[in-house]
C-alpha atoms as an extended CHARMM CRD file, in Angstrom:
* protein
*
       144  EXT
         1         1  MET       CA             23.4480000000        3.9610000000      -18.5420000000  PROA      1               0.0000000000
         2         2  ASN       CA             23.1590000000        7.6600000000      -19.3510000000  PROA      2               0.0000000000
         3         3  GLY       CA             19.5250000000        7.2490000000      -20.4100000000  PROA      3               0.0000000000
         4         4  PHE       CA             18.7470000000        5.4430000000      -17.1740000000  PROA      4               0.0000000000
         5         5  LEU       CA             20.2460000000        8.2610000000      -15.1020000000  PROA      5               0.0000000000
         6         6  LYS       CA             18.3470000000       10.9140000000      -17.0570000000  PROA      6               0.0000000000
         7         7  ALA       CA             15.0840000000        9.0130000000      -16.6040000000  PROA      7               0.0000000000
         8         8  THR       CA             15.7200000000        8.3570000000      -12.9120000000  PROA      8               0.0000000000
         9         9  PHE       CA             16.9540000000       11.7690000000      -11.7660000000  PROA      9               0.0000000000
        10        10  THR       CA             14.4380000000       14.1620000000      -13.2820000000  PROA      10              0.0000000000
        11        11  PRO       CA             13.8590000000       17.7010000000      -11.9760000000  PROA      11              0.0000000000
        12        12  GLN       CA             10.3080000000       16.7500000000      -10.9630000000  PROA      12              0.0000000000
        13        13  LYS       CA             11.5710000000       13.8730000000       -8.8060000000  PROA      13              0.0000000000
        14        14  PHE       CA             14.1960000000       16.0950000000       -7.1700000000  PROA      14              0.0000000000
        15        15  GLN       CA             11.5930000000       18.7710000000       -6.4940000000  PROA      15              0.0000000000
        16        16  GLY       CA              9.2530000000       16.1850000000       -4.9500000000  PROA      16              0.0000000000
        17        17  LEU       CA             12.0710000000       14.8530000000       -2.8010000000  PROA      17              0.0000000000
        18        18  PHE       CA             13.0550000000       18.3110000000       -1.5690000000  PROA      18              0.0000000000
        19        19  VAL       CA              9.4670000000       19.3530000000       -0.8340000000  PROA      19              0.0000000000
        20        20  ASN       CA              8.7320000000       16.0540000000        0.9330000000  PROA      20              0.0000000000
        21        21  THR       CA             11.9080000000       16.3080000000        3.0190000000  PROA      21              0.0000000000
        22        22  ALA       CA             11.4340000000       19.9830000000        3.8850000000  PROA      22              0.0000000000
        23        23  LEU       CA              7.8030000000       19.4660000000        4.8570000000  PROA      23              0.0000000000
        24        24  GLY       CA              8.6310000000       16.4390000000        7.0080000000  PROA      24              0.0000000000
        25        25  ASN       CA             11.5600000000       18.1450000000        8.7180000000  PROA      25              0.0000000000
        26        26  PHE       CA              9.5340000000       21.2640000000        9.4380000000  PROA      26              0.0000000000
        27        27  ALA       CA              6.6140000000       19.2640000000       10.8790000000  PROA      27              0.0000000000
        28        28  GLY       CA              9.0460000000       17.2370000000       13.0260000000  PROA      28              0.0000000000
        29        29  TYR       CA             10.7220000000       20.4010000000       14.2970000000  PROA      29              0.0000000000
        30        30  VAL       CA              7.3730000000       21.9740000000       15.1860000000  PROA      30              0.0000000000
        31        31  ALA       CA              6.2180000000       18.8050000000       16.9980000000  PROA      31              0.0000000000
        32        32  GLY       CA              9.4640000000       18.5950000000       18.9720000000  PROA      32              0.0000000000
        33        33  SER       CA              9.2280000000       22.2770000000       19.8820000000  PROA      33              0.0000000000
        34        34  LEU       CA              5.6510000000       21.8170000000       21.0550000000  PROA      34              0.0000000000
        35        35  VAL       CA              6.7530000000       18.9660000000       23.3210000000  PROA      35              0.0000000000
        36        36  THR       CA              9.3680000000       21.2290000000       24.8770000000  PROA      36              0.0000000000
        37        37  LEU       CA              6.8760000000       24.0720000000       25.1580000000  PROA      37              0.0000000000
        38        38  ALA       CA              4.2760000000       21.8310000000       26.8130000000  PROA      38              0.0000000000
        39        39  SER       CA              6.7120000000       20.4330000000       29.3690000000  PROA      39              0.0000000000
        40        40  THR       CA              8.0440000000       23.7950000000       30.6290000000  PROA      40              0.0000000000
        41        41  HSD       CA              6.5030000000       26.8820000000       32.1500000000  PROA      41              0.0000000000
        42        42  HSD       CA              7.7050000000       30.2420000000       33.4040000000  PROA      42              0.0000000000
        43        43  ALA       CA              7.4420000000       31.4230000000       36.9870000000  PROA      43              0.0000000000
        44        44  LEU       CA              8.5280000000       34.5540000000       38.8030000000  PROA      44              0.0000000000
        45        45  GLU       CA             11.4010000000       34.3290000000       41.2380000000  PROA      45              0.0000000000
        46        46  ARG       CA             10.3710000000       34.3800000000       44.9030000000  PROA      46              0.0000000000
        47        47  ARG       CA             11.5670000000       36.9490000000       47.3320000000  PROA      47              0.0000000000
        48        48  GLY       CA             14.8630000000       35.9690000000       48.8120000000  PROA      48              0.0000000000
        49        49  ILE       CA             18.4650000000       36.8970000000       49.2760000000  PROA      49              0.0000000000
        50        50  ARG       CA             19.1080000000       36.7740000000       45.5170000000  PROA      50              0.0000000000
        51        51  ASN       CA             16.8090000000       39.7260000000       44.8020000000  PROA      51              0.0000000000
        52        52  LEU       CA             17.3690000000       41.4910000000       48.1340000000  PROA      52              0.0000000000
        53        53  PHE       CA             13.9340000000       40.4440000000       49.4180000000  PROA      53              0.0000000000
        54        54  GLY       CA             12.0260000000       42.1970000000       46.6710000000  PROA      54              0.0000000000
        55        55  LEU       CA             14.1110000000       45.3550000000       46.3320000000  PROA      55              0.0000000000
        56        56  ARG       CA             15.5060000000       44.2060000000       43.0150000000  PROA      56              0.0000000000
        57        57  PRO       CA             13.0530000000       43.2400000000       40.2300000000  PROA      57              0.0000000000
        58        58  ARG       CA             11.9400000000       39.6450000000       40.0740000000  PROA      58              0.0000000000
        59        59  ARG       CA             13.2590000000       37.5010000000       37.2630000000  PROA      59              0.0000000000
        60        60  SER       CA             11.2800000000       35.0110000000       35.2230000000  PROA      60              0.0000000000
        61        61  ILE       CA             12.6460000000       31.4970000000       35.5500000000  PROA      61              0.0000000000
        62        62  VAL       CA             11.9240000000       28.4610000000       33.3810000000  PROA      62              0.0000000000
        63        63  VAL       CA             10.5630000000       25.4860000000       35.3000000000  PROA      63              0.0000000000
        64        64  HSD       CA             10.9100000000       22.0610000000       33.7040000000  PROA      64              0.0000000000
        65        65  THR       CA              8.1670000000       19.5990000000       34.6670000000  PROA      65              0.0000000000
        66        66  LEU       CA             10.2480000000       16.7230000000       33.2830000000  PROA      66              0.0000000000
        67        67  PRO       CA             13.9660000000       16.1130000000       33.5950000000  PROA      67              0.0000000000
        68        68  GLU       CA             15.7920000000       17.8270000000       30.7590000000  PROA      68              0.0000000000
        69        69  TRP       CA             17.1320000000       14.5650000000       29.3190000000  PROA      69              0.0000000000
        70        70  LEU       CA             13.6160000000       13.0810000000       29.2020000000  PROA      70              0.0000000000
        71        71  GLU       CA             12.2210000000       16.2490000000       27.6790000000  PROA      71              0.0000000000
        72        72  TRP       CA             14.9230000000       16.1890000000       25.0000000000  PROA      72              0.0000000000
        73        73  LEU       CA             14.3440000000       12.4760000000       24.3050000000  PROA      73              0.0000000000
        74        74  LEU       CA             10.5640000000       12.9510000000       23.9890000000  PROA      74              0.0000000000
        75        75  ALA       CA             11.0550000000       15.9180000000       21.6540000000  PROA      75              0.0000000000
        76        76  VAL       CA             13.3810000000       13.8990000000       19.4110000000  PROA      76              0.0000000000
        77        77  VAL       CA             11.1830000000       10.7740000000       19.3340000000  PROA      77              0.0000000000
        78        78  ILE       CA              7.9120000000       12.6200000000       18.7480000000  PROA      78              0.0000000000
        79        79  GLY       CA              9.5540000000       14.8600000000       16.1480000000  PROA      79              0.0000000000
        80        80  PHE       CA             10.8750000000       11.8070000000       14.3240000000  PROA      80              0.0000000000
        81        81  LEU       CA              7.4740000000       10.0840000000       14.4170000000  PROA      81              0.0000000000
        82        82  VAL       CA              5.7430000000       13.1650000000       13.0440000000  PROA      82              0.0000000000
        83        83  MET       CA              8.3920000000       13.5270000000       10.3310000000  PROA      83              0.0000000000
        84        84  GLU       CA              7.9040000000        9.9060000000        9.2670000000  PROA      84              0.0000000000
        85        85  ALA       CA              4.1090000000       10.2880000000        9.3700000000  PROA      85              0.0000000000
        86        86  VAL       CA              4.3410000000       13.2830000000        7.0190000000  PROA      86              0.0000000000
        87        87  ARG       CA              6.6540000000       11.3260000000        4.7020000000  PROA      87              0.0000000000
        88        88  TYR       CA              4.2270000000        8.3800000000        4.7040000000  PROA      88              0.0000000000
        89        89  TRP       CA              1.2890000000       10.7170000000        4.0240000000  PROA      89              0.0000000000
        90        90  CYS       CA              3.0840000000       12.3390000000        1.0660000000  PROA      90              0.0000000000
        91        91  ASN       CA              3.9290000000        8.9250000000       -0.4070000000  PROA      91              0.0000000000
        92        92  TRP       CA              0.3510000000        7.7550000000        0.1570000000  PROA      92              0.0000000000
        93        93  LEU       CA             -1.0020000000       10.7980000000       -1.7030000000  PROA      93              0.0000000000
        94        94  ARG       CA              1.3780000000       10.1490000000       -4.5970000000  PROA      94              0.0000000000
        95        95  TYR       CA              0.3240000000        6.4840000000       -4.6820000000  PROA      95              0.0000000000
        96        96  GLN       CA             -3.3720000000        7.4060000000       -4.6630000000  PROA      96              0.0000000000
        97        97  ALA       CA             -2.8170000000        9.8850000000       -7.4810000000  PROA      97              0.0000000000
        98        98  SER       CA             -1.0780000000        7.2510000000       -9.6000000000  PROA      98              0.0000000000
        99        99  LEU       CA             -3.8910000000        4.7720000000       -8.9040000000  PROA      99              0.0000000000
       100       100  SER       CA             -6.6010000000        7.2380000000       -9.8530000000  PROA      100             0.0000000000
       101       101  ALA       CA             -4.7390000000        8.0770000000      -13.0650000000  PROA      101             0.0000000000
       102       102  ALA       CA             -4.4740000000        4.3780000000      -13.9430000000  PROA      102             0.0000000000
       103       103  GLN       CA             -8.1700000000        3.6180000000      -13.4370000000  PROA      103             0.0000000000
       104       104  PRO       CA            -10.5350000000        4.3860000000      -16.3250000000  PROA      104             0.0000000000
       105       105  GLU       CA            -13.0820000000        7.0450000000      -15.5560000000  PROA      105             0.0000000000
       106       106  LEU       CA            -16.6450000000        5.7910000000      -15.2280000000  PROA      106             0.0000000000
       107       107  THR       CA            -19.5290000000        7.8620000000      -16.4690000000  PROA      107             0.0000000000
       108       108  ARG       CA            -22.4090000000        8.6860000000      -14.2000000000  PROA      108             0.0000000000
       109       109  GLY       CA            -24.8200000000        6.4390000000      -16.1030000000  PROA      109             0.0000000000
       110       110  ASP       CA            -22.7840000000        3.2620000000      -15.5310000000  PROA      110             0.0000000000
       111       111  ARG       CA            -24.2420000000        0.7290000000      -13.1780000000  PROA      111             0.0000000000
       112       112  SER       CA            -22.5850000000       -2.1060000000      -11.3560000000  PROA      112             0.0000000000
       113       113  GLU       CA            -24.2710000000       -4.6360000000      -13.6930000000  PROA      113             0.0000000000
       114       114  ASP       CA            -22.8190000000       -2.8700000000      -16.7230000000  PROA      114             0.0000000000
       115       115  ARG       CA            -19.3630000000       -2.9720000000      -15.1690000000  PROA      115             0.0000000000
       116       116  LEU       CA            -19.7280000000       -6.6790000000      -14.4400000000  PROA      116             0.0000000000
       117       117  GLN       CA            -20.7160000000       -7.3760000000      -18.0410000000  PROA      117             0.0000000000
       118       118  GLN       CA            -17.8030000000       -5.3210000000      -19.3280000000  PROA      118             0.0000000000
       119       119  SER       CA            -15.3310000000       -7.0840000000      -17.0720000000  PROA      119             0.0000000000
       120       120  ALA       CA            -16.6630000000      -10.4870000000      -18.1900000000  PROA      120             0.0000000000
       121       121  LYS       CA            -15.9540000000       -9.5640000000      -21.8240000000  PROA      121             0.0000000000
       122       122  ARG       CA            -12.3380000000       -8.6340000000      -21.1070000000  PROA      122             0.0000000000
       123       123  GLU       CA             -9.4430000000      -11.0660000000      -21.1620000000  PROA      123             0.0000000000
       124       124  PRO       CA             -8.7550000000      -12.8690000000      -17.9100000000  PROA      124             0.0000000000
       125       125  ALA       CA             -6.0590000000      -11.3930000000      -15.7260000000  PROA      125             0.0000000000
       126       126  GLY       CA             -2.6240000000      -12.9070000000      -15.9500000000  PROA      126             0.0000000000
       127       127  CYS       CA              0.0580000000      -12.9690000000      -18.5900000000  PROA      127             0.0000000000
       128       128  GLY       CA             -2.3340000000      -12.2330000000      -21.4590000000  PROA      128             0.0000000000
       129       129  LEU       CA             -2.6980000000      -15.8080000000      -22.7310000000  PROA      129             0.0000000000
       130       130  THR       CA             -6.1650000000      -16.9000000000      -23.7390000000  PROA      130             0.0000000000
       131       131  THR       CA             -7.3670000000      -20.4050000000      -24.2930000000  PROA      131             0.0000000000
       132       132  GLN       CA             -9.3870000000      -21.3570000000      -27.3170000000  PROA      132             0.0000000000
       133       133  LEU       CA            -11.6850000000      -24.3350000000      -27.2170000000  PROA      133             0.0000000000
       134       134  THR       CA            -11.9510000000      -26.1620000000      -30.5340000000  PROA      134             0.0000000000
       135       135  ASP       CA            -13.3200000000      -29.5070000000      -31.6140000000  PROA      135             0.0000000000
       136       136  ASP       CA            -10.4920000000      -30.0350000000      -34.0850000000  PROA      136             0.0000000000
       137       137  PRO       CA             -8.2280000000      -32.8240000000      -32.7090000000  PROA      137             0.0000000000
       138       138  ALA       CA             -5.2660000000      -31.5160000000      -34.7250000000  PROA      138             0.0000000000
       139       139  ALA       CA             -5.4540000000      -28.1640000000      -32.9270000000  PROA      139             0.0000000000
       140       140  ARG       CA             -5.2240000000      -29.7390000000      -29.4790000000  PROA      140             0.0000000000
       141       141  VAL       CA             -1.9720000000      -29.6790000000      -27.5910000000  PROA      141             0.0000000000
       142       142  PRO       CA             -0.6600000000      -33.1560000000      -26.7860000000  PROA      142             0.0000000000
       143       143  GLY       CA             -0.9190000000      -33.9300000000      -23.0640000000  PROA      143             0.0000000000
       144       144  GLY       CA             -3.5150000000      -31.1990000000      -22.5540000000  PROA      144             0.0000000000
């Protein structure tokens, strides 16, 4: 059990988890903030009784183009989608890196015909069992 835990919870895996989470959370926060920024604008206060018809300085007010609840909901949903997209992208990169490490490197001189001939010489895919054809009746499996 102890060996399993040491193999599962390595410092590299924790570092990858923290970087992936921090990057996704930051991207989600930025996307949600941009939604809020895009749905609001600032305007100067008009002349009126509140500023003594222009005698007092005008204040800048924030104008929401959407209702605040809808703006908040859009920011949360879009932030979550961006966070999940970043998480998916990080996992996809890790998967592609593991695939490229598992594939043998091909030299520049290899052609597709050479690869076909090499793959025909290899064992068939499966559990590693190969069949041998012999003419010896004693070597045959009964019922086969």
